[in-house]
N, C-alpha and C positions, 0 to 999 in steps of 0.2 A: 752059393750062387742062386739056389732056389729061394732062399730067404730074402735075398736082395731083390729078386724079381717080385716077390709078394709084397714087400715093403713099397717098391716103386709103383706097383699097381694100386695099392691102397692109397698112396699119396695122390696119384692122379685122379682116382675116384673122388677123394675128398676135395681136391681143387675143382673138379667138375661140378660138385654139389655147390661149392662156394660161388662158382661162376653162374650156375643156374639161379641161385638166390639173387645174385646181383642183377642178372638179366630180367628176372620176373618182377622184382620189387624195387630195384634201384638202391638197395641197401647193401653196402660192401661188408659182408660178414667177416672176411679175412682181415680187413683193416680194423674192424671192431675187436677181433680176437687178439690182435697185437697191441691194442690200446692206442691206436692212432700213430704208432711209431713207423715212420716211413722207411727207415733203414731195415727194420725187421720185416716189414711188408715186402720190400724188394728182395731181401734174402730168402724169404719163403717162396716168392715167385721164381727166383733162380733155382731153388730146390726143385720146383716143378719142372723146370727146363732140363735139369740133370736127370730127373726120373724119366722124362720122356726120351731123352737120348739113350739112357740105359735100356729101355724097352725096345727102342729101335735097333740097338746093337743086338739085343737078345733075339729079336725076330729075324734079323739077317743071319746071325751066326748059327743059331740052332734050328731054324726053320720048323717051328712047332706045328705049322699048318700044312706041311709038305704032304702028309698022308691022309688028308681029309677027303680027297676025291675018290 
């Protein structure tokens, strides 16, 4: 479970970097990496959605920030 959370975090960081490059330059780096294949592009975007949902579940179920105060 810990490994899954690390993988999801790293995927979301990578997608955030891709989004920042697109926002700052207008060049879609993710679409470039998949070679212009729209199906692979959408599959990777759905992977980002699944990673975000996993982290949301992890934050709700395990409450890692419960003892920060």
